[in-house]
N, C-alpha and C positions, 0 to 999 in steps of 0.2 A: 669818548663817545664811540660806541661799538656800531658796526654795520649791521644791517637787518639780515644779510645773507651770510652764511658761513663760508669761510674760505676752504675748509676741508670738511668733507662728509664721508665717513667710513660707515658703511651699512652692512649689517649681518656678517661681520668678519668672523670666519671660522678657520682655525689652524689646528691640524692634527699632526701628532708625532706618533710613532709606533706604540700603540697601547694607551695613548693619552690624547684627550681632546683639550688643548691648552686654551683655546677660545671657542666659544659656542654661540655664534650669531651676535656679536657685540657691535654696538653702534657708538659712534663718537662724532661730535660736531665741534669744529673750532672756528671762532669768530675773530676777524681782524680787530686789533685794538683791545683784546682781552687776554688776561692770564687765566689759563684753564688748568685745573688740577686733575690728575688721574688718580683716583683713590681706591685703595683696597689693601687687604692683607698681603703679605708676602705669599706668592703663589696664586694671587687672584687673577693674574694675566697682564698686569701693567707693562712689564718689560716686553712681553710677547707682542702686545698692541703697538708699542713703540717700534719694535723691529719690523712689524708689518708696515708701518707708515714710513720707515726709513729704507725699505727695500732689503733688509737683512733677511727676512723670512717671506717666502711666497704664500699667498693666502689660498686656502682650499675652497673657499666659497666667500661670497660677498663682493662688495664693490668700493672703490676708493675714487672720489672726485676731488681735484684741487683747482680752485678758481673756476668751478663750473664744468671742468673738462674731466671725462673719465681717464684714469691713469692705471697703467700696469707697470710695476716696478720689478725688474729682474736683477737689480742690485742697488748699492747705495748711490752710485753715480746717476742713476735714473732719478732717485728721490732728490738729490741736490739739484739736478737740472730742472725739476719741477719746483724748486724753491723751498725745499724742506731741508733745514740745518739742524745739527744736533751737537750738544755739548754734553759729554758723559761725566759721570762721577769722578772717574779717573781722568784727569786732563791729559789729552793726547796731544802733547806738544813736544818740540824738539829743544831741549834745554841748551844744546851746544850751538844753537842758532840765535840770531838777534831777535828782539821783539818784532821788528818789521818783517823779518823773513818768515816768522811764524804766522803773522797776520796775513801775509800775501802768498803763503805756500800754496803752489799749484796755480796761482794767478799773478805771477810776477809780470812786470812790464818789460817787453823786449825791444831792444834796439837793433841796429844793423849788425852789431858784433856780439849778440847774445843778451843776457839780461841787463837792463839798465838800472843799476842799483840806486842810483840818485833818485830817479823817478818812482822806483818801487818803494823805497822808503818814504818818499813824499806822499804817495798814495796811501801807504800804511798810516802815516800821521793823520791824514784826512779821516780815515775810518776810526782811529782812536779818538780823535777830537770830537767827532760826531756823537760818541758815547760818553763824553765828558772826561776822557783820559788824555787830555792834551799835554799833561805834565810828563807823560812817559816819553823817553827818547827812544824812537824806533830802532836806533843803531845800538842800543845797550843789549848786552846779553840777556836772554830770557832768564837765565839762572840767577840774575842779580836782583830779581823781584820776588815777592812772597807768593805762596801758593794761591792766596786769595786774588792777587793781581793777575796771576797767570790764568786763573779762571775767567777774569774779565777779558784778557787778550783772547782767550779761546772763543768768547762770544763775539768779539770784534772779527776774528777770523770767519766765524760762521756768517756774519752779516756781509762779508765781502761778495758772496754769491747773490746778494740782493734778495735775501730770504723773505718768503711770504710767511713761513712757519719757523719758529725757533723752539726746539725741544731741549729742555734742561732736566737731566736725569740725576736727581739727588745732588745738586750743585752745592748745597750748604753743609753737607755732612762733615767737612774738615774745617769750617770757618768759625771764627769767634763772633760774638754778637755785633761788634763794630763792622767786621768784614761782611756779615750778612746784610747789614744796612747798605753798605757800598754796592753790593750786588743787586739789592732790591731797587736802588736809585737807578742803576743801569737798565734793569728790567722795565722800569716805568717809562724810561726814555724810549726803549725799543717798543714797548707796547703803544706809546702814544704816537709813534711814527706809523702805526697801522698794521704792525706785525701781530700775528696770533702767537702766543707763547703757551706751549704745553709744559707744565711744571710737575715734577714728581718729587715729593718729600714726605718723610715720616713725621715731621714736626708740625703738629696741628696749629700751634700759634703762628707759624709762618704761613701756613695754608690760609688762615683767617685774615692775616695782615695784607697778603700780596694778591690773592686770587679773586676772580670775579665769578667764575662758574665752576662746578665740580661734576665730574662723571665718576660714578661709584661702580666697581666691579667686585664680583664675589665668585670664587670657584670657576673663573673663566667665562662667567656670564654677565651681561649687562643688567644692572640693578635700577639705576635712575640717573638722570641728569637734573641738577638743581643749581640755583643761584646761591653762592656762598653766604651772603648776608641774610638770606632767608631761612637758613638751615641751622638749627641749634646743634651744638656739639654732640650731645647725647644721641640725637637722631642720626647724625652722620655716623658715629661709631657703631650704632645699632645696625644701620644698613651695611656697613663694612664687614661685620662679623656675624650678622644674622642673629642678633639677640635683642631682646626688648630693654628698655631703660631699667626695668626692675631687675632683670637678669644681670645686666652690666654691673649694678650696684653691688652685686655679691661676688664678682670675680676679684680674686686677690684680697678680699676683705678678711683681715685677721679677726677671728672670732674671739680669741682670748690670749692673754699673755701667759707665758710659761711660768709655772709656779715651782720654785725650787724645793727640793726635798732636804730634810735635816740630815746632815752628815754625808751628803753625797759629794763625790770627788769629780772634778772636771775631766773630760776626755783629754784635753790638752791644757797644760799650764806652763807658761814660759815667764822667766824672770830675767830682766835685763838683756833680752834678745836684741841684738843690734848688728849693724854693719856700717862702718865708717863711710860717710858720704851718701848713704841710702836711707838709713833709719837710725835715729838715736835709740840707746837701750830702752826697751819697752817690756812692761809686764802685761800679760793677757791671759785670760782663761775662758775656755769654751765648754759648755756643758752638753750632755746628751739632750736632744730635743729642743736646743736653743738656737735661735737665729741672732748672730752678732753682726750688726752693721758696721762697716768701716765707712766713715763720712769725712769729707774734707774737700778742699778745693784742689784743682789741678796742681800736681807737684807736692801735695801734702805728705805723701808717704804711704798712701792706702795700698797701692799695688806692691810696693817694696816690702811692707809688713806681710802681706799675703804670700809673696814669694819666699820670704824667710821661713814662714810657718811650713811651707812645702818642701823647703830645701832646694828650690830652684836657684837661689843665692845662698851661698854657705855663710851661716851666721859667724861673726867674728867675736861676739860676746854673748854671755848669757847661758842659762840653763833651760833645758827642755824636759818636760815630764809628760809621759803618755800613759793615761790611766794610773797615775800615781808612781810610775817608774821612770827613773831617769833614762834618757836615750839621746843619741845624736842624730839629728835629722839633717844631713849635710848634702843630700842629693835627692832628686825626685824618686829614684828607684827605691831607696830606703823608705821614703815617705809612702809610696804605694804599697810596699810590703807590709807596712804598719797601718794600712787602711786610712791613709790621708790622701785626698785627691784634690787637684787644682785645675780649674778651667780658666785659661788665659784670657785677657781682654782683647788680645790680638788674634781674633777668630781666623782671619784669612792667612796670616804668615806663620803663626805658631800653633794654630789649633787644628783645622781640618787639613787633610791631605787629599788635595783636589782630584788627583788622578786615581785614587782608590774609591771603591764602592762605599755605600752607606754601611753595609754590613762590615766591611773591613775596617771602616773608621770606628765603629762601635766596639769591635772586639779587640783593637790593637793594644789598648792599655792592659787589658786583662791578660792577654797573651804575654805581654812584657813581664808581668809579675810571675808567670809560670815558667818562663824561659823557653828557648827555642826547642828543647828536646821533649817538652811536654805539651804538644799541640792540643787545642780544645776540640773535643770530639764534635762531630757534625750535629748530633742530636742536641747536644748542650748549647752549641753555638746558635742553632736554629731557634731554640727556646729563649735564649737571652735576647737575641735580636727582635724576635717577634713580640716579647714581653714589653720592651722598652719603646718599640715603635708604636705600639698600640697605647701604652700608657701616656706617652708624650705626644700622640697624635701627629707623628712625622708624615708629612705628605710630599710627593706621592708615596704610597705605602708599598714601595718596591725596593727592598734592601739591595738590589743588585744594580741600581742606577749609580752613576758616578755622583759623588757628593757635590762636586763643583757645579752641577746642573741644578741643584736645589736652591731655593730662595734662602736669603740670609736668616730668616727665622727658623726655618727647617734645619739649616746647617747648625744653628745654635742648639736646637733640641737634640741633634745627633751627638754633639759634643757632650751635652748633659748626659745622654744615654751612655756614652763611652765611660764616663767616670762612675756612673751608678752601677755599671756592670762589674766594677771592681769591688762592689759592696763596701763603700767607705764608711767609717764611723764619723769622719770629719770631711766635709765638702767645702772647698773654698771656691767661691764663684766671683770672678773679677769682670764686672760690667756685663753680665749675662744678657741684658735686655738692650744693650746699646745698638742702635741702627737697625732695629727690627720693627715690624708693624705692630699695631696696638693689640691685635688679636693674639699674636704669638707672645707678645710681651706679658699679656694677662695670663696666658697658659703657663709660662715659665715662672711667673710670680706665684701662681697657685701651686705649682710643683714644688717650689721651695717650701711653702707652708705645710704641704702634705708630707714632705720628707722629714721635716722637723717634728710633725705630729707622730710620725712613725719611729722617732727616737734618734734620728741622725742630727749631729751638730753641723751647722751651716755658718760659714762666714760670707756675708753678702756685701760685696764692694760695689758701690755705685756712685756716679756723680749726680744722679737725680735724687735729691734729698727727700722728696715726696715719697718715693718707693722704699727708701731706707727707713723712714718713720713708719710707713705702713706695715712693713714686713718684719721688722726687728724686735726682739725682746729687749736687747741692750744695744747701745750704740757707742762705739769708740770714735772719738773725734780726733782727727790729726791735722797738724799745721806745720809747714816748714820742716817735714821729715821728723816730726815728734808728735807723740801722743800728748794731747792737751787735756782730755776729759773722758770720763766714762759716764754715759747718761743712761739711767734706768728708764726705759721707754714706757711711760703710762699715759693716760688720757691727757695729761697736761703738756705733753711734748708735741712740738710741731717743727716744721722746716725752720721757722723763725728762731726756735731754741738753738738749733745747731748753728745757724748764722750769727746769732748773738754770742754764743760760746766762742766761735772763732774770732769775732771782732773784739770781744773783751780780752781775749788772750793777747791780741795785738797791743792794746792799751796798757795791759799789766807789764808787757815786756818793755 
């Protein structure tokens, strides 16, 4: 049962950075006993709005009231004092301390001779039990429990301050289905105690399962506040990306399957390509203008096969032919020299170089192919950067910004631009749409189709079977580090086709 008056009212919030208006008169209301989702594409202003509410950013205009009282936050301590608690995507806990020490960090109970650890752990147990976590031993090391349980401990710590508002920023991004349900059970307990929860997630299924109310932002502006159950998905997506339902139906829609030509040779053909412990000997061929999807469950060998094709891992067995000629692709430099590019699934740690600019991140692979003594001329560099930033709609459109300050979707577009700048014949994309908003996802999916139409061969690796089926001409299905099937993707193929293929393979084994 929700209260009639909001606990938080943010009105006309405006935040400006040099040359950029990140928020432009945005409104947000949070009600006690509700889970409220902040929705929008990457770059819409969600993170900036959260940082305004948590005291990380000072607002240039607008007002914030908490429990009916106007507040001005000069830092995160002020926000916590007002009852605003936050749990970020990357759990900010101390794995070298106990569970109880993490729960009570900064709020330890003191006795005449310093911290009274017995009482502190007892108080931690009380907070854990109130959230249904009575099985956790507060004296156990935090490192002894899973990431999912650490996420719940972080929520318990947030509630120690007697929070009126709990902000959960992408809390489910690294959780499996069962762990998500555990988190949702805790969220419902917290919600039912009268706390307002602000929830940010890219997963629409989760949004519709757990939230009561939605606020939609687009390009730093307030679009609408709606009740979740009254808002069809197509309408929500349309508001987020500014397109009608008819326009949405065309995004990423494959118009026609590639037709093979008589006598044509593949760009890449491998026979028995393998690496012990990573992928069993595998045959594969990819043609110009073809999208080949690699599908399978986690640990199936999708990424491992992609890395072998690029030479990121050195093959131990097999033959490799490029345009009909035998070649050894044993390292990424050789692959790039031969116009084979690979975009990693680990965008943050293996993809972007955070302290370099967007321009530098786009040009770095091309420069590597030319060597340090042949620098790219400024005119050529400017033309390359301008071309791909426009074609991929990278925002903000400033190549001299540090890439770490861009949203996840725009970072992914910059990575795609990096590899396109090398003019590859074969582009291997590993989870290119993971963890990005629906608008950026649709743009990247469409870019894949456009590249194939222009004659590029594309390997598309994804855990989302729906997009593999929608984008691919042919699908390679893997299981337990082994290729189990090739599927010619026609109108009879669906997600269920792939699932059934994997299941049948298990029965046959």
